Residue frames relative to the residue before (quaternion, step in Angstrom):
aa qw qx qy qz dx dy dz
M 1.0000 0.0000 0.0000 0.0000 0.00 0.00 0.00
R 0.3007 0.7863 -0.4995 0.2042 3.57 1.19 0.34
H 0.5283 0.6321 -0.4122 0.3891 3.59 1.16 -0.52
C 0.7184 0.4324 -0.2558 0.4811 3.59 0.75 -1.03
S 0.6363 0.5458 -0.3500 0.4179 3.57 0.91 -0.83
R 0.6929 0.4822 -0.2953 0.4474 3.56 0.88 -0.84
I 0.5406 0.5892 -0.4128 0.4362 3.58 1.15 -0.45
L 0.7384 0.4206 -0.2423 0.4681 3.55 0.76 -1.00
I 0.5559 0.5832 -0.4032 0.4340 3.60 1.14 -0.41
I 0.5322 0.6273 -0.4053 0.3986 3.59 1.15 -0.54
T 0.6238 0.5640 -0.3503 0.4124 3.59 0.99 -0.77
T 0.6413 0.5282 -0.3413 0.4396 3.60 1.03 -0.65
I 0.6154 0.5465 -0.3463 0.4503 3.56 1.18 -0.51
F 0.7487 0.4837 -0.2290 0.3911 3.53 0.81 -1.01
T 0.8599 0.0565 0.0141 0.5072 3.62 0.97 -0.50
A 0.4178 -0.6671 0.5497 0.2798 3.53 -1.19 0.58
A 0.5384 0.6307 -0.3984 0.3920 3.58 1.26 -0.27
F 0.6155 0.5083 -0.3533 0.4878 3.57 1.20 -0.36
V 0.1658 -0.7826 0.5913 0.1021 3.57 -0.50 1.10
V 0.2801 0.7431 -0.5415 0.2760 3.54 0.45 1.30
T 0.0043 -0.8449 0.5328 -0.0465 3.56 -0.32 1.20
V 0.4437 0.6954 -0.4674 0.3180 3.60 1.23 0.12
Q 0.4248 -0.6678 0.5428 0.2809 3.52 -1.22 0.49
A 0.7245 -0.4522 0.2960 0.4278 3.55 -1.31 0.31
Q 0.6773 0.4987 -0.3091 0.4439 3.56 0.87 -0.88
D 0.6227 0.5430 -0.3411 0.4484 3.60 1.01 -0.78
L 0.6785 0.4862 -0.2839 0.4719 3.55 0.90 -0.94
Q 0.6162 0.5497 -0.3387 0.4510 3.55 1.02 -0.78
E 0.6644 0.5112 -0.3101 0.4484 3.57 0.90 -0.87
Q 0.6370 0.5164 -0.3320 0.4663 3.60 1.09 -0.63
I 0.7431 0.4328 -0.2467 0.4468 3.54 0.61 -1.16
Q 0.5638 0.6328 -0.3715 0.3790 3.55 1.16 -0.60
K 0.6434 0.5413 -0.3114 0.4429 3.56 1.22 -0.44
L 0.6601 0.5433 -0.2956 0.4263 3.59 1.24 -0.24
S 0.4180 -0.6835 0.5448 0.2476 3.52 -1.02 0.88
R 0.7274 -0.4260 0.2866 0.4552 3.59 -1.26 0.14
D 0.6686 0.4961 -0.3135 0.4568 3.62 0.85 -0.93
A 0.6661 0.4940 -0.3061 0.4675 3.57 0.98 -0.81
V 0.6295 0.5310 -0.3362 0.4568 3.61 1.01 -0.76
I 0.6243 0.5377 -0.3387 0.4542 3.58 0.99 -0.81
G 0.6918 0.4644 -0.2781 0.4780 3.58 0.88 -0.91
Y 0.6583 0.5348 -0.2955 0.4396 3.57 1.06 -0.80
V 0.7830 0.3677 -0.1703 0.4720 3.59 0.83 -1.02
S 0.5674 0.6672 -0.3799 0.2976 3.62 1.03 -0.77
P 0.6490 0.5029 -0.3652 0.4388 3.69 0.82 -0.70
F 0.6264 0.5158 -0.3401 0.4752 3.59 1.03 -0.72
L 0.6610 0.5053 -0.3116 0.4589 3.59 0.89 -0.90
N 0.6300 0.5445 -0.3340 0.4418 3.59 1.03 -0.76
H 0.6804 0.4645 -0.2892 0.4875 3.60 0.91 -0.86
F 0.6479 0.5187 -0.3193 0.4574 3.56 0.94 -0.85
S 0.6425 0.5282 -0.3191 0.4543 3.60 1.01 -0.81
A 0.6306 0.5281 -0.3336 0.4605 3.59 1.03 -0.74
D 0.6298 0.5386 -0.3300 0.4521 3.59 1.04 -0.74
L 0.6022 0.6165 -0.3608 0.3566 3.58 0.98 -0.84
N 0.7767 0.3676 -0.1806 0.4786 3.59 0.85 -0.98
S 0.5457 0.6440 -0.3665 0.3913 3.58 1.17 0.53
G 0.8568 0.3191 -0.1669 0.3691 3.50 -1.41 0.36
Y 0.3832 0.7594 -0.4705 0.2345 3.61 1.13 0.31
Y 0.8074 0.1394 -0.0824 0.5674 3.64 1.06 -0.49
H 0.1144 -0.7790 0.6102 0.0876 3.56 -1.29 0.40
S 0.7552 0.1379 -0.1549 0.6218 3.55 1.26 0.51
A 0.3667 -0.7020 0.5555 0.2533 3.57 -1.21 0.45
D 0.5214 0.5921 -0.4169 0.4514 3.56 1.33 0.17
L 0.2245 -0.8246 0.5070 0.1120 3.57 -0.11 1.29
H 0.5973 -0.5767 0.4238 0.3620 3.54 -1.24 0.50
K 0.4882 -0.6007 0.5381 0.3336 3.52 -1.23 0.53
V 0.7258 -0.4251 0.2901 0.4565 3.59 -1.28 0.22
L 0.8489 0.0631 -0.1369 0.5067 3.53 -0.81 1.22
G 0.4242 0.6261 -0.5080 0.4124 3.57 1.21 0.32
F 0.0391 -0.8273 0.5601 -0.0189 3.60 -1.02 0.60
D 0.0636 -0.7297 0.6631 0.1543 3.47 -1.42 0.05
I 0.0875 -0.7779 0.6218 0.0225 3.52 -1.20 0.64
G 0.2571 0.7712 -0.5419 0.2133 3.55 -0.84 0.95
V 0.4884 -0.6201 0.5244 0.3194 3.51 -1.32 -0.49
K 0.1428 -0.7612 0.6273 0.0816 3.55 -1.06 0.85
V 0.0993 -0.7794 0.6175 0.0358 3.56 -0.97 0.92
S 0.0949 -0.7940 0.6002 0.0184 3.57 -0.54 1.21
L 0.0839 -0.8223 0.5611 -0.0434 3.54 -0.96 0.93
T 0.1007 -0.7590 0.6399 0.0655 3.57 -0.95 0.94
F 0.3284 -0.7474 0.5501 0.1761 3.55 -1.16 0.66
V 0.4128 -0.7456 0.4808 0.2063 3.55 -0.80 1.11
K 0.2475 -0.7619 0.5855 0.1242 3.56 -0.86 1.04
D 0.6868 -0.4910 0.3392 0.4149 3.56 -1.26 0.37
G 0.6469 0.5498 -0.3188 0.4216 3.57 1.04 -0.78
D 0.6529 0.5047 -0.3095 0.4726 3.59 1.25 -0.35
K 0.6282 0.5967 -0.3201 0.3833 3.58 1.25 -0.23
T 0.7822 0.1926 -0.1288 0.5783 3.61 1.22 -0.30
F 0.0656 -0.7737 0.6260 0.0724 3.55 -1.31 0.26
I 0.4516 -0.6672 0.5246 0.2751 3.56 -1.27 0.51
Y 0.1147 -0.8071 0.5787 0.0222 3.55 -0.74 1.08
N 0.3449 -0.7137 0.5759 0.2000 3.56 -0.94 0.97
L 0.3486 -0.7721 0.4949 0.1934 3.55 -0.40 1.22
P 0.5791 -0.5903 0.4202 0.3737 3.62 -1.11 0.57
E 0.6602 -0.5464 0.3450 0.3827 3.56 -1.20 0.54
T 0.8137 0.0413 -0.0023 0.5797 3.60 1.01 -0.74
F 0.1298 -0.7099 0.6791 0.1341 3.50 -1.40 0.37
T 0.0967 -0.7942 0.5983 0.0448 3.59 -0.88 0.91
V 0.0580 0.7698 -0.6321 0.0676 3.55 -0.86 1.05
R 0.4758 -0.6326 0.5114 0.3346 3.58 -1.25 0.23
A 0.6051 -0.6109 0.3734 0.3481 3.53 -1.00 0.89
N 0.6818 0.4938 -0.3065 0.4442 3.60 0.95 -0.79
E 0.5575 0.5667 -0.4020 0.4544 3.59 1.28 -0.10
I 0.6362 0.4954 -0.3145 0.5009 3.55 1.26 -0.45
D 0.7732 -0.0711 0.0767 0.6255 3.55 1.01 -0.87
P 0.4701 -0.7115 0.4392 0.2825 3.63 -0.62 1.06
S 0.6300 0.5482 -0.3419 0.4309 3.61 1.16 -0.44
Y 0.5967 0.5593 -0.3684 0.4420 3.58 1.26 -0.28
P 0.5612 -0.5993 0.4366 0.3677 3.61 -1.15 0.47
S 0.5371 -0.6302 0.4613 0.3186 3.58 -1.25 0.45
V 0.3119 0.7226 -0.5459 0.2874 3.55 0.36 1.31
P 0.5099 -0.6625 0.4460 0.3196 3.62 -1.03 0.69
I 0.1083 -0.7496 0.6496 0.0655 3.52 -1.16 0.77
T 0.1495 -0.7926 0.5880 0.0612 3.56 -0.76 1.05
F 0.1713 -0.7806 0.5971 0.0689 3.55 -0.74 1.12
R 0.2725 -0.7979 0.5287 0.0979 3.56 -1.02 0.87
R 0.5258 -0.6442 0.4712 0.2940 3.53 -1.06 0.92
G 0.8063 0.2625 -0.2113 0.4861 3.56 -1.02 0.84
I 0.7136 0.3689 -0.2383 0.5459 3.59 1.31 -0.18
D 0.8024 0.2319 -0.0982 0.5411 3.54 0.73 -1.11
Y 0.7827 0.0451 -0.0317 0.6199 3.57 1.23 -0.38
P 0.6583 -0.5461 0.3265 0.4023 3.65 -1.13 0.49
E 0.5756 -0.5839 0.4476 0.3569 3.55 -1.30 0.31
T 0.7916 0.1322 -0.0658 0.5930 3.59 1.10 -0.68
I 0.1049 -0.7735 0.6221 0.0610 3.53 -1.29 0.37
T 0.3784 -0.7068 0.5496 0.2347 3.59 -1.11 0.70
L 0.0688 -0.8168 0.5726 -0.0141 3.56 -0.65 1.17
N 0.5019 -0.6217 0.5037 0.3285 3.55 -1.26 0.39
T 0.3823 -0.6875 0.5661 0.2464 3.53 -1.11 0.74
A 0.7111 -0.4180 0.3284 0.4602 3.57 -1.29 -0.03
L 0.6788 0.4794 -0.2850 0.4776 3.60 1.18 -0.51
G 0.6380 0.6024 -0.3002 0.3741 3.56 1.25 -0.43
S 0.8174 -0.2669 0.2030 0.4684 3.52 -1.35 -0.36
K 0.5225 -0.6437 0.4696 0.3037 3.55 -1.20 0.61
E 0.5361 0.6530 -0.4004 0.3547 3.58 1.23 -0.34
S 0.4027 -0.6901 0.5460 0.2521 3.56 -1.01 0.85
T 0.3409 -0.7300 0.5596 0.1942 3.57 -1.25 0.44
P 0.2853 -0.7885 0.5176 0.1699 3.61 -0.51 1.11
L 0.2665 -0.7014 0.6298 0.2011 3.55 -1.26 0.52
M 0.1340 -0.8101 0.5700 0.0311 3.55 -0.49 1.24
V 0.1042 -0.7759 0.6193 0.0603 3.58 -1.07 0.78
S 0.0938 -0.7788 0.6189 0.0405 3.53 -1.20 0.61
R 0.3221 0.7371 -0.5312 0.2661 3.57 -0.54 1.20
N 0.3002 -0.6936 0.6184 0.2153 3.54 -1.20 0.61
F 0.1218 -0.8249 0.5515 0.0236 3.56 -0.41 1.26
K 0.1092 -0.8040 0.5844 0.0121 3.56 -0.72 1.15
F 0.1092 0.7888 -0.5987 0.0862 3.57 -0.88 0.90
G 0.5445 -0.6404 0.4497 0.3019 3.53 -1.23 0.62
I 0.1913 -0.7799 0.5875 0.1004 3.56 -1.17 0.70
G 0.6901 -0.4719 0.2715 0.4769 3.60 1.27 0.36
N 0.8191 0.2209 -0.1928 0.4931 3.55 -1.31 0.54
G 0.6677 -0.5293 0.2955 0.4320 3.55 1.11 0.65
D 0.5506 0.6070 -0.4010 0.4093 3.56 1.26 0.00
S 0.1153 -0.7778 0.6148 0.0619 3.59 -1.23 0.43
I 0.1996 -0.7509 0.6175 0.1226 3.49 -1.35 0.30
T 0.2431 -0.7610 0.5861 0.1349 3.56 -1.06 0.76
I 0.1507 -0.7826 0.6014 0.0548 3.54 -0.83 1.08
P 0.2286 -0.7613 0.5867 0.1549 3.62 -0.59 1.06
V 0.0714 -0.7983 0.5980 0.0001 3.55 -0.71 1.11
N 0.2101 0.7423 -0.6143 0.1656 3.57 -0.73 1.07
K 0.5145 0.6326 -0.4113 0.4074 3.52 0.40 1.20
Q 0.6431 -0.5088 0.4075 0.4018 3.54 -1.35 0.03
I 0.1083 -0.7961 0.5921 0.0616 3.56 -0.96 0.92
F 0.7945 0.1245 -0.0582 0.5915 3.59 1.23 -0.21
S 0.1370 -0.7820 0.6031 0.0775 3.58 -1.18 0.57
F 0.2785 -0.7555 0.5737 0.1500 3.57 -0.73 1.11
P 0.5155 -0.6756 0.4243 0.3127 3.62 -0.90 0.85
G 0.4434 -0.6692 0.5279 0.2774 3.53 -1.21 0.55
G 0.5715 -0.5785 0.4500 0.3691 3.54 -1.33 -0.09
F 0.5719 -0.5971 0.4449 0.3442 3.54 -1.19 -0.62
D 0.4363 -0.7369 0.4351 0.2781 3.57 1.29 0.45
I 0.2194 0.8055 -0.5063 0.2161 3.55 0.85 1.10
P 0.2756 -0.8033 0.5042 0.1564 3.65 -0.49 1.11
S 0.8082 0.0448 0.0019 0.5872 3.59 1.15 -0.53
V 0.2728 -0.7455 0.5872 0.1581 3.56 -1.25 0.51
P 0.0415 -0.8294 0.5571 -0.0033 3.62 -0.27 1.22
L 0.0954 -0.7621 0.6362 0.0726 3.54 -1.33 0.39
P 0.0519 -0.7943 0.6047 0.0270 3.63 -0.36 1.15
V 0.0230 0.7960 -0.6037 0.0367 3.57 -0.97 0.86
P 0.4347 -0.6500 0.5448 0.3029 3.60 -1.12 0.59
Q 0.0351 -0.8143 0.5790 -0.0193 3.59 -1.02 0.77
V 0.0481 -0.7725 0.6329 0.0191 3.55 -1.12 0.78
A 0.0834 -0.7752 0.6251 0.0368 3.60 -1.11 0.77
I 0.0748 -0.8010 0.5939 -0.0065 3.58 -0.97 0.94
G 0.4195 -0.7127 0.5103 0.2362 3.56 -0.92 0.93
L 0.1577 -0.7789 0.6045 0.0552 3.56 -1.09 0.84
P 0.6483 -0.5055 0.3773 0.4264 3.62 -1.22 0.22
L 0.8128 0.3167 -0.2328 0.4300 3.55 -1.40 0.31
G 0.6685 -0.5459 0.3027 0.4043 3.59 1.13 0.55
F 0.5189 0.6230 -0.4295 0.3977 3.60 1.16 0.45
E 0.0825 -0.7563 0.6456 0.0672 3.51 -1.32 0.40
V 0.1963 -0.7812 0.5839 0.1015 3.57 -0.94 0.90
I 0.1727 -0.7829 0.5947 0.0601 3.57 -1.04 0.87
G 0.0472 -0.8080 0.5871 0.0134 3.55 -1.00 0.81
R 0.0635 -0.7488 0.6585 0.0414 3.52 -1.19 0.72
Y 0.1031 0.8230 -0.5482 0.1072 3.59 -0.85 0.85
I 0.0144 0.7220 -0.6918 0.0019 3.52 -1.13 0.88
P 0.3580 -0.7539 0.5004 0.2303 3.63 -0.46 1.11
P 0.6656 -0.4742 0.3619 0.4484 3.62 -1.17 0.36
T 0.0178 -0.8227 0.5629 -0.0775 3.53 -0.54 1.26
K 0.3595 -0.7350 0.5348 0.2109 3.57 -0.78 1.02
I 0.1887 -0.7771 0.5946 0.0837 3.55 -0.89 1.01
E 0.7596 -0.3191 0.1582 0.5442 3.55 0.07 1.32
D 0.7518 -0.3396 0.2515 0.5063 3.62 -0.76 -0.98
A 0.4687 0.7147 -0.4188 0.3067 3.59 1.27 0.22
G 0.7058 -0.4053 0.3014 0.4968 3.59 0.98 -0.74
K 0.5282 -0.6178 0.4869 0.3198 3.55 -1.28 -0.43
L 0.1746 -0.7756 0.6025 0.0697 3.56 -0.97 0.95
S 0.0684 0.7720 -0.6312 0.0297 3.56 -1.06 0.78
Y 0.0654 -0.8012 0.5948 -0.0082 3.56 -1.15 0.68
F 0.0402 0.7821 -0.6204 0.0429 3.54 -1.05 0.87
G 0.0202 0.7915 -0.6102 0.0277 3.55 -0.96 0.92
F 0.0890 -0.7911 0.6049 0.0168 3.55 -1.11 0.74
G 0.0166 0.7982 -0.6019 0.0185 3.55 -1.06 0.80
L 0.1199 -0.7671 0.6265 0.0679 3.54 -1.22 0.59
R 0.0657 -0.8010 0.5950 0.0001 3.56 -0.87 1.02
Y 0.1555 -0.7879 0.5917 0.0706 3.55 -1.21 0.60
D 0.4367 -0.7056 0.5122 0.2215 3.54 -1.01 1.01
V 0.1917 -0.8130 0.5440 0.0793 3.60 -0.45 1.21
D 0.6721 0.5404 -0.3184 0.3936 3.60 0.89 -0.88
Q 0.4955 0.6490 -0.4407 0.3730 3.63 1.21 -0.17
W 0.6948 0.4466 -0.2617 0.4993 3.56 1.24 -0.41
I 0.6605 0.4682 -0.3004 0.5042 3.60 1.30 0.02
P 0.3345 -0.7675 0.5070 0.2048 3.66 -0.30 1.18
L 0.8631 0.0677 -0.0790 0.4942 3.54 -1.09 0.89
C 0.2329 0.7839 -0.5406 0.1978 3.59 1.06 0.65
P 0.3904 -0.7672 0.4599 0.2180 3.63 -0.67 1.05
V 0.7632 0.2581 -0.1614 0.5699 3.60 1.22 -0.29
D 0.4839 -0.6177 0.5228 0.3332 3.54 -1.29 0.28
I 0.0655 -0.7950 0.6031 -0.0056 3.57 -0.97 0.91
A 0.0693 0.7889 -0.6066 0.0696 3.57 -0.99 0.86
V 0.2559 -0.7166 0.6195 0.1929 3.54 -1.35 0.29
H 0.1280 -0.8149 0.5633 0.0469 3.57 -1.15 0.54
F 0.0956 -0.7279 0.6724 0.0949 3.49 -1.40 0.39
T 0.0099 0.8082 -0.5879 0.0343 3.60 -0.88 0.91
T 0.0144 0.7707 -0.6370 -0.0041 3.54 -1.22 0.54
Q 0.0341 0.8083 -0.5864 0.0392 3.58 -1.07 0.63
K 0.1080 -0.7834 0.6104 0.0458 3.54 -1.28 0.42
L 0.0894 -0.7655 0.6361 0.0365 3.54 -0.98 0.94
T 0.0651 -0.8072 0.5866 -0.0059 3.57 -0.87 0.98
F 0.0975 -0.7627 0.6363 0.0625 3.52 -1.06 0.83
K 0.0850 -0.8129 0.5761 -0.0092 3.56 -0.73 1.14
S 0.5415 -0.5655 0.4959 0.3755 3.51 -1.32 0.27
T 0.6714 -0.4842 0.3590 0.4313 3.57 -1.25 0.15
S 0.6731 0.4509 -0.2887 0.5101 3.57 1.29 -0.32
D 0.5522 -0.6591 0.3540 0.3678 3.59 1.32 0.41
K 0.4287 0.6658 -0.4964 0.3557 3.60 1.07 0.61
D 0.4736 -0.6851 0.4730 0.2875 3.59 -0.81 1.00
I 0.1457 -0.7906 0.5927 0.0500 3.54 -0.93 1.00
F 0.8046 -0.0416 0.1106 0.5819 3.54 0.79 -1.08
T 0.0125 -0.7917 0.6102 -0.0261 3.57 -0.95 0.94
A 0.0548 -0.7759 0.6279 0.0273 3.57 -1.02 0.86
K 0.0619 -0.7989 0.5982 0.0020 3.57 -0.96 0.91
G 0.0442 -0.7923 0.6079 0.0277 3.55 -1.17 0.61
V 0.0065 -0.7710 0.6367 0.0055 3.56 -1.19 0.61
A 0.0683 0.7999 -0.5905 0.0822 3.59 -1.00 0.83
Y 0.0198 0.7674 -0.6406 -0.0184 3.54 -1.26 0.49
G 0.1632 0.8136 -0.5369 0.1523 3.55 -0.99 0.80
L 0.4807 -0.6393 0.5401 0.2617 3.50 -1.46 -0.19
E 0.0087 -0.8003 0.5995 -0.0005 3.58 -1.00 0.82
A 0.1090 -0.7689 0.6268 0.0634 3.55 -1.30 0.47
S 0.0234 -0.8025 0.5962 0.0020 3.57 -1.14 0.57
K 0.1328 -0.7586 0.6325 0.0823 3.53 -1.34 0.40
S 0.1659 -0.8044 0.5671 0.0616 3.58 -0.74 1.08
I 0.0149 -0.7525 0.6584 -0.0087 3.53 -1.11 0.88
L 0.8094 -0.1028 -0.0088 0.5782 3.53 -0.41 1.30
F 0.8087 -0.2536 0.1868 0.4968 3.61 -0.68 -1.03
V 0.6337 0.5135 -0.3274 0.4770 3.61 1.28 0.18
T 0.0751 -0.7824 0.6177 0.0263 3.56 -0.98 0.91
L 0.1863 -0.7463 0.6308 0.1021 3.53 -0.91 1.00
Y 0.0537 0.8163 -0.5717 0.0623 3.60 -0.73 1.00
G 0.0351 0.7854 -0.6172 0.0311 3.53 -1.28 0.43
G 0.0150 0.8194 -0.5725 0.0244 3.54 -1.22 0.25
F 0.2833 -0.7108 0.6137 0.1946 3.51 -1.42 0.00
Q 0.0491 0.8070 -0.5880 0.0255 3.56 -1.00 0.75
L 0.3327 -0.6614 0.6311 0.2313 3.50 -1.36 0.46
E 0.0167 0.8352 -0.5446 0.0742 3.58 -0.88 0.85
K 0.0641 -0.7584 0.6453 0.0653 3.50 -1.37 0.25
A 0.0092 -0.7790 0.6269 -0.0058 3.56 -1.05 0.82
T 0.0597 -0.7980 0.5997 -0.0027 3.56 -0.94 0.93
A 0.1110 -0.7669 0.6275 0.0767 3.54 -1.26 0.45
T 0.1501 -0.7836 0.5993 0.0652 3.55 -1.10 0.72
L 0.1412 -0.7497 0.6429 0.0688 3.54 -0.93 1.01
N 0.3568 -0.7538 0.5123 0.2050 3.59 -0.66 1.07
D 0.7310 -0.4118 0.3061 0.4499 3.56 -1.33 0.14
Y 0.0681 -0.8026 0.5926 0.0090 3.57 -1.11 0.68
D 0.5067 -0.6354 0.4930 0.3107 3.57 -1.32 0.30
Y 0.0987 -0.7991 0.5930 -0.0027 3.55 -1.00 0.94
L 0.2735 -0.7471 0.5863 0.1524 3.55 -0.88 0.99
D 0.2613 -0.7936 0.5353 0.1244 3.58 -0.31 1.29
P 0.3398 -0.7721 0.4948 0.2088 3.62 -0.46 1.15
A 0.6086 0.5758 -0.3540 0.4156 3.59 1.15 -0.52
T 0.7954 0.2659 -0.1272 0.5296 3.59 1.06 -0.73
G 0.4066 -0.7146 0.4720 0.3181 3.57 1.18 -0.52
N 0.5683 0.6011 -0.3727 0.4204 3.57 1.32 0.08
T 0.3532 -0.6968 0.5817 0.2264 3.57 -1.21 0.60
V 0.0226 -0.8040 0.5934 -0.0316 3.56 -0.73 1.09
T 0.4466 -0.6569 0.5324 0.2925 3.55 -1.25 0.45
V 0.1557 -0.8018 0.5756 0.0389 3.54 -0.72 1.14
K 0.4964 -0.6616 0.4782 0.2954 3.55 -0.97 0.88
G 0.4654 -0.6841 0.4932 0.2687 3.56 -0.98 0.87
F 0.3246 -0.7478 0.5441 0.1985 3.57 -1.23 -0.21
D 0.3856 -0.6798 0.5772 0.2365 3.52 -1.37 0.40
F 0.1271 -0.7920 0.5960 0.0363 3.56 -1.05 0.81
T 0.1439 -0.7723 0.6140 0.0767 3.58 -1.05 0.83
G 0.4607 -0.7147 0.4604 0.2548 3.57 -0.78 1.03
D 0.6022 -0.6019 0.4028 0.3358 3.56 -1.21 0.61
N 0.6489 0.5483 -0.3351 0.4075 3.60 1.00 -0.75
K 0.0834 -0.7887 0.6089 0.0144 3.54 -0.82 1.12
S 0.7780 0.0004 0.0014 0.6282 3.57 1.27 -0.43
R 0.0341 -0.7963 0.6029 0.0366 3.56 -1.31 0.24
F 0.2416 -0.6777 0.6661 0.1966 3.49 -1.40 0.42
N 0.0098 -0.8038 0.5944 0.0222 3.56 -1.01 0.67
V 0.1131 -0.7554 0.6417 0.0699 3.54 -1.24 0.60
G 0.0602 0.8238 -0.5602 0.0627 3.56 -1.06 0.69
L 0.2900 -0.7181 0.6048 0.1860 3.52 -1.41 0.22
R 0.1097 -0.7665 0.6290 0.0695 3.52 -1.09 0.81
F 0.1535 -0.7667 0.6185 0.0779 3.57 -1.02 0.89
S 0.0970 -0.8090 0.5796 0.0127 3.58 -0.73 1.10
L 0.0224 0.7745 -0.6302 0.0494 3.55 -0.88 0.99
F 0.7865 -0.1484 0.0163 0.5993 3.53 -0.16 1.38
I 0.7920 -0.2468 0.1709 0.5317 3.63 -0.48 -1.08
L 0.5606 0.6076 -0.3895 0.4059 3.59 1.26 0.00
D 0.0950 -0.7867 0.6096 0.0198 3.57 -0.94 1.00
I 0.0130 0.7571 -0.6531 0.0055 3.55 -1.06 0.85
N 0.0356 0.8170 -0.5742 0.0390 3.59 -0.82 0.89
A 0.0781 -0.7622 0.6409 0.0474 3.51 -1.30 0.51
E 0.0378 0.8076 -0.5864 0.0504 3.58 -0.96 0.85
Y 0.1961 -0.7509 0.6172 0.1291 3.52 -1.34 0.32
S 0.2207 -0.7821 0.5745 0.0978 3.55 -0.91 0.99
F 0.2601 -0.7482 0.5947 0.1375 3.55 -0.90 1.00
A 0.2726 0.7378 -0.5599 0.2603 3.55 -0.45 1.27
K 0.7154 -0.4023 0.3125 0.4783 3.57 -1.27 -0.02
V 0.7330 0.1464 -0.1170 0.6538 3.54 1.15 -0.72
P 0.2550 -0.8008 0.5192 0.1551 3.64 -0.10 1.23
V 0.1513 -0.7847 0.5982 0.0594 3.54 -1.18 0.67
A 0.1716 -0.7370 0.6439 0.1130 3.55 -1.06 0.84
T 0.0775 -0.8109 0.5800 0.0035 3.57 -0.95 0.93
L 0.0992 -0.7593 0.6418 0.0412 3.53 -1.05 0.89
G 0.0205 -0.8085 0.5880 -0.0139 3.56 -1.06 0.79
A 0.0096 0.7819 -0.6233 0.0106 3.54 -1.18 0.59
G 0.2844 0.7554 -0.5575 0.1940 3.57 -1.05 0.74
I 0.5030 -0.6080 0.5016 0.3546 3.52 -1.31 -0.33
S 0.1295 -0.8041 0.5799 0.0200 3.57 -1.10 0.75
I 0.0548 -0.7555 0.6527 0.0105 3.53 -1.01 0.97
R 0.0993 -0.8398 0.5329 0.0287 3.56 -0.29 1.23
């Protein structure tokens, strides 16, 4: 289950706000207990917030750089976790089979099969990766009768926990900081780049990130236009690999939109609208089936973020060559973004 564990280890890289102190092996042992359906419910809220961060913070003004003008800095996008992202409803499997002596060492080593809707509920509320650290027990209640030979039988009353679903990491927010550079080009174009070279994360794997954006000055064609207007297109990709370079987790984002801004002295008010899409892919992983005790390979899954469009508003403060900006995006998953850097226009 190292595939899933390494996905969540990414969160420890990106922010101190994540109070996640488990090691790779600890996380692996938790996620390894989850079937494919449970993993989807467990990881999807994190992927949704992370996907919203991907398409954020590419601009802080519609006034594009002149030829070879540039800015370089860091953008930090942040989503805030709501209560609805902390739990999910899981449809329990039809049966769980354990040996009686696993429940009580004094019982004989015979299999006991528990049934959904009879011995335990059909559904259960579990914590997602963003939710509480507390594990969720699966309780069963049944009087199990089996033969012991010579026509005799024994009844075992079972009313106890037979399984424990892992808790989350009590994550209040999902941030994504990235370095960014923008350079002015001829004919009113501007190119934007984001890049994190392949970086080894202890013994967990390798992270790499690349983003590209292109913007165009629209107001140059509008005489006496009172505001700056531009359009943009952006795309990016984040990849997490094992130490042997095997793909584990990939996230992609693409967006295009329109922005406008107005500067007065050292303050710039800006805003815009964009259409966007973000996807994530979790590759196949190993799963320890508690019903059989066997480890099986489970097919991974693709995830698409909730955000399809957004409006954003922001303020930029410029002092000589220093730029600081803050913005807020109104979307299904809202995003706050802070940026700082130097700018030569």
